[in-house]
N, C-alpha and C positions, 0 to 999 in steps of 0.2 A: 506564310508557310514557306518552307525551303524551296528555293529555285534550283532544283537539281539535287543530286545526292540523296535520292529517295527519302524525302520527308522524315529524316531522323528526328526532326525537331518537333513537328506537330504531334508526333506520336508521344513524345515525352512530356511536353507541357500539356498538355493534356497528358678555253685553252689557249689560244694565241692572242697576239696583240690585235686590237680593234681600233678603228678610227673612233676616238672618243666623241660622243655626241655633243653638240653644242647646246648651251642652255636654252637657246631659242627654239630647240626642237619642240618644246611644249608650246606650240603656237597659241592655242586657245587660251591656255591659262596664263602664259607669260604676258599676254595683252591685258590681263585682268589685274587683280589686286597685287600689292607688294608681296603678300604672303605667297601667292601663286608663283610669282617671279622667283622668290627665294627658294621655293620648293623645286622649281625647274632647274635652278642653278645647283642646288644640292644633289638633285638626281644625276646631273651631268658629272659632278665630282665623284659620286658613289660609283657610277658606271665606269669612269676612267680608272678608278682604283681596282674595280673588279676585273676589268680587262687585263690589267697588269698582273693581278694575283692568279687569275684562272681558277680552276676547281681541282682540288687534290682528290681524284677519283680513287676509291678503294672498294673492296668487297663490302656489301651492306652489313650492318650489325645483325647478328643471327636472329634476334627477336623482332626484327622489322618485317620478316616474312617474305623477302625477295630473293629468289634463287639466282645463282650465277647463270649467265655472265652479266646480270644487272649489277651496276655499280652505284655507289652513293657518295655524296659529298655535301659541302656546305658553301653558301654564299652569304657574305656579311653585308647587311644593309643598315642605314641609320633608322632609328625608331621614328625620328622626326626629320623629314627632308629639309626643313628650313634650318636645321642644325646638323649639317653633314659631318661635323667634327665632334658631335655629341655622342650620346649612348647609342650602341648598336645591338642588333640581334642577329643570330645566324638562321638562315633558311635552309631546310633540308631539301636536297634535289637528288634525283636518280636518273639513270639513263641506261639504254642498251644501244650499242653501236648499230649502224645500218648494216643490213645483211647482204647488200649487193657488192658490186665491184667498186674500186676507187673512182672510176669514171662515172658510175651511176650516182654517187653520193652528192646530195644537195644541201647538207647541213643538218641542223637539229629542228625537230618539230616539238613544240612545247604545248602542253595540254592542261586545261583546267575543267573539272567536271561540274562546277556549280556550287551551290550552297546559298549564300556565302557560308563557308565552313567545311567544304568538301576538300579531301586530299586528292591530288592528281598522281600520287606516287605509284598507283597500280598500272598506270599507262604503259610502261615498258613490258608489262606481263602480256600485253597483246601480241608481242613477238614470241616470248617463251612459250606461251600456250598455243601458238600457231593459229591465232584468230584469222580465218580465211579472208575477212573483209579488209585486213590491213597488210596482207602479204606483199602487194605491189608497192605500197607507200613505204614499207619498212626497208625495202631495198635501197631507197633513195635517202631516207632520213634516219638519224639517231632519234629514238623516241625518248623524250625527256618529261619527267613528271616533277612536281614540287608540292610541298606543303606551304600554302600561303601564310603570311604573317599571322601568328596567333593559333595556327592549326597544327595538330599532331606533334611533330618533332620541331616545329619552327616557333620557339618561345610560346608554347601553348597557353591560352588564357582560360579562365574559369569564372563562373558566376555563382555556383552553388556546389555543395558536396555531391559528387557523382552518384553515390548510393541513395542519397535523399532525392536526387533528381529523377531517378527511375522508379522510385517506390510507387506502388499502386495499392488500391485504386485511387485515382484522382477524382475530383468532383466532376459531375456531368458538366461539360462545357455550356450546354444550353441552360440558361438560368430560368428557374421557375419564379423566383421572387427577387425583390430589390436586395434582400440580404445575401442572396447568391452572388449578385453582381458586386456587392461591397466586399465580399470575401475574395473574389477574383481580383479586384482592384488592389486589395492589400497584398496579395501574392505577387502581383506584377510590380508593385512599388518595392517590395522586399527583394525581388529578383534584380531590379535595376540597381539598388543599393549594393547588393551582393557582387555585382559585376565590378563596381568601383572598389569595393573592399578586397576582393580576391585577385583582381587583375592590376589594380592601381590606376589612378586617373591619367597618369602620363601615357601609359600604353593604350588605355581605352580611348583616349582622345585622338590617337593616331591610327585607329582601326577603321580605315576608310578604303573605298574602291580606288580613288586616285593614288593613294599610297601603295596599294597592292599593284597597281599598274606601273608605278615607278619601280617597285621591286622586280616586276617582270622585265623591265628594261635593264636593270642591274644584272639579272640572271642571263639575259641575252648577251650582255657584254662579257660576263664571266665565262660563258660558253665559247667565246671567241667568234661570235657571229656578228657580222656587220648589220644584218637585218633579221627580224624575227619571223619565223614561221609558226603559226599559232592555230590551235583548235580549241574552241571554247564552247561548252554546252551549258544551257540554262543560264544561271547567274554568270557563268563563264563568258556568255555573249555580252553581258553588260561590261565585264572586265575588259573584253576585247574592244568594245565600242569606246570605252574611256581611253584605253591604250592607243587606239587608232586616232583619237582626237588629240591626245597629248603628244604622241610621237608619230605623226603620220609618215614621216620620211624614214622611219625605222622599220616599217612593215614590208615584208617580202610577199608572203601569202598569208591569208587569214580566212578561216572558215568559222562561222558562228552558227550554231545549231540549237533551235528551240529558244527563241529570242525574247529577252526582257525588253519591253518598250522603254527606250532610254529617255523619253521626254521628261524634262525636269519636274513637271508637275505630276508625273506618274511615280517618281522615286520618293519614298517607297509606300506611303500610305495607300494611295490609289491602286498601286500594283497589287497589293494584297486584297483589296476589295474586288478587283477584276478577277483574281483567282477564284474567289468564292462562286462567282457566276459560272465561270468555265468549268470548275470542278463538278458542279451540279449537272452540267450538260454531259460531261464524260461519264459520270456516275450512271446516268440514264442509259448511255450507250452500253455500258457494261451490263446493266440490268436487262436490257433488250437481248443481249447476247446470252445471258444466263437463261432467260425465258425460251429463247430459240433452241437451246440445248437442254431442254427439260428432261429429255431421256437420260441424260447423264447426271443431272443435279437434283431433279425432283423438287424444285423450289417454286414452281408455277410456270404457266405457259404465256403469261403476259408480264409486262413491266410492272403493272400495278400489283400483281400477285407477288412478285419478287420483292417489291418495296414493302408490301404488307408484312412479309416475313422478316425483313430488315427491322421494321418498326417493332415487331413482336420481340425479336431478339434484344433490341435496344431497351425496351421496356422491362424485360425480364432481368437484364443485367443491371438496370438502374435500381430496381426493387431490391435485388440481392446479387451483388457482384459474383460472377461465375468463379468458382474456386476461391472465393474471398478476395480475388484480385482484379478480375476483368469487369470493369464497369463501362459506361458509354464512352468515356475518354479513351480507354484502352482499345475498345472496338473500333473507334474512328482511326486510331493510330495504325491498326492492322488493316482495316478495310480500305483506307485511302490509297494504299499502293495499287489497287485495281484501276482507279481513274488516272493514276500517275503513269503506270507502265503496263502495256499489253502482256508482258511476260508474267505479270501477277494475276492475270484473269483466271487461269485454270487453278493455281494454288489457292487463291482466296475463295473461289466458288466451291472448291472441293471441301475446304474446311467448314464453310457455311453449310453446305449440304450435309456433311457428317453430323453437325450439331443437330439438325432437324431429324436426322435418322437415329438420334439417340447417343451419338458419341460426342459428349461435351468436352472431353479431355483434349482433343485435337485443337479446339479453339482456345482453350485455356493455355495450352503450351505455346500456341502461335502468338497470342496477344498479350501474354503477361511478361513482365521483366524477369531477367535471370540475374538475381542478386549475387550469384557466385561468379558471374562474368565481369569481374572488376575492371579488366582492361577494356572490354566492350562498353561498359558503362561510362568509363572515363572518356572514351571516344565520343559517345553520344552527347554527354554533357558539354564537352569541348566544342563539338559541332554546333550545338545550340547556342553556346556562349558567343562564338564567332558570328553566327548568323545574326544574333541580336545586336552585337556590338557594331557590326558593319552597317546594318540597315538603320539602326538608331543614330549612328554618328554621321552617316552619309548625308542626311537631309533633315530638314525641320519637320517634325510631326505635330499633329494637333495636340494641344495640352488640355483642351476642354473635354471633360468626360461626357458632357452633354452631346457633343458632336459624335464621339465614338458610339455612344449609346443609341443615338438616333439612326446613324448610318447602318449599324449592325442589326438593330431591331428591324428596320425596314428590309434589309437584304435577307434576313433570316426567314421572312415570310415566304419568299419564293425559292430561296437557295439554302435550305437548312443543313445540307450535309456537312459543310465545312465552316460556315460563317463564324459562329461563336468560338469554335476551337482556334480558328485563325486570329480572331480578335484578341483573345487572351494571350496568345503566343507573342503578339506584337505590342501589347499594351505597355510593357516596360519602357517603350520609346516615348510615352507621354510624360514620364517623370525622369527622363534620362539625366544622369549626373554630370555629363560633360557637354561642352559646347557642340551643337549640331551644325554641320556644314551646309553649303549650298551645292547641289549636284552640278557636275560638269555639263555644259551645253554641248552635246554630242553633234559633231558636224565634220565635213570633209576638210582636211588641211592639206597644205602643199606637199605633194609627194606620195599621198596615200594611193596605193595600187587598188585594182578592183578586188572587192571582197565577195566571197561566196556565202550566201545566206540560205539556210535550209530550215524548213518549218512545216509542221503538219497543221491542218486547219482546225482540228478538234482538240488540240493540246490544252490540258487543264492548268498546268503550272505556269506556262507562258503563253497566254492567248495570242492567236494569229495576228491581230492588228499590230503587235509589237514588231514583228518581222517586216511588215509593210512600212512602218514608221522608220525603222533603221535603214531600210532599202532607200527611202527618200533622202535620208540624211547623208548616206555614204554614196556619193556620185560614182557611177561606173560599176556599182555592185550588181550582182545577179541574184535573183530569188528563185529557189527551187521550192515549189509548194507540193507537199504530199496531201492530195485531196482526200477527204472523207476518212482520214486517219487521225489518231490522237495520242499515240504513244510519245512520251517525253524523251527526247534524245533520239533523233532520226538517223544520224550517221552510224549508229551502232546496230541498226536493223538490216535484215536482208531485203533490199529492194534495188534490183539491178539498175533501174532508171536513175536512182540517186547514187548508189555505190560507184558506178562507172564514171559519173561526173565529178565526184569527190576525188577519185584517183586521177582523172585527167587534169583537174585543176592543180592538185598538189605536185604532179609529175611534170606538167608542161606550163602551168600558169594560164592555160586557155579556159575560157568560159563560153557558154552558148551566146549566140548573137542576141537572143532575147530571153526573157524569163521563161521558166519551164514548169509545167504542171505534170506531176507523176500520179499514177493510180496508186492506191494504198498497198502497203505490204500485206502479206497474208494474215488473215484473222486467226487467232489461236484456235486450236482444235482440242476439245476435251479428251 
């Protein structure tokens, strides 16, 4: 399931010259195979070219939805870094200049929101919308967003017709029979084949996190920055971890928020199984909160009572999809945003409550696809295609159905909320049509500065141990733990204990002498 960018996926399947970096910047990889050395060399060539070319900033195209003074531009990268003189693609980037004085300016801050498949292009809007959490930082930095390779405006990839992709109702992800499993396996195989057919094997084989990290270094060079300032959330933390490993001496400041465990054996099959367990825990947190606020929602005063209502709703929708379109798969797609983000607690509970008060339309409207929103459906399908392509190509996945079946059947017994939905979403990786790579061994390289890691203990999408693991791997890093909280993406929430430290680090580079534990941000109020 998506690591950031709010589960678009599970819902549906269910300027100036720069010192050119040397090739050996990619310490870890360069020491490895010839292919890694070739890619490191190619990345250095691409970065040197980008530094020379810069970015031709202009007003953004009207239909991109970014108001002035946000500007847009393009950065050219090779599709395959082992062939820097081969075919290229253009990556879309945008920026807003720093709001402070010339003396206050410290360069560009580049953002990735996760996914894989999420667009960072909305990041500069934190300045135009005057987001209070980012006022101090925006005085010092240009805010820069980008569409990663394959995403949005950056040579977008596809695996299936977008209108077909969003069509509902889908089959219940939880199988009742072997025939149900066989049908889902067929869909997964067809989806994998569709990725090859619609995207092309050449591009598909290069949809990896290391290549996206190399793209990030080319963007850094094109911006005229000697070193990168970076904020990554969710999957963006793994992108940051890989970048920090490949280009340790190119990092100036790095914040990673809600961390994917970068251990090679966790990427990506185990990471998804880990999510299933963590989602169940956060789902229960939400149910406890709904029960505590029974005066507002009338869904029961205990977790068990709220769960009984969920199961009742699920069974009703399975028997006869609500409005002919909302079955169990669509319900999971809608309800999963509650364990993802605290900001969804009230809206999801409100719709849930309305259903049992006799207003079924609110739930139908919230959980069914909008077939008239062709642009939105293209974005959803593209996001899912990139998610699948990167995760399937990054690492070797089990090819034995027996293993998938056994692991997910076992997990589903105790963690039923997301397990099978997540399994089917990832199953295309079992029959992936291009060569699967080996993940980067994430570790501290020469010149890597102290990295700030931020994580909540109850996060569902990126469980807490991932932050602890990255903290061990990146020497000199600091970990801020938000205790007894679980909203995904901590730096975007109001918690002065965290917000003040994020500001201090970005503005001065200073970190606390030891790791810090913060009390949770405020719980949503109905």
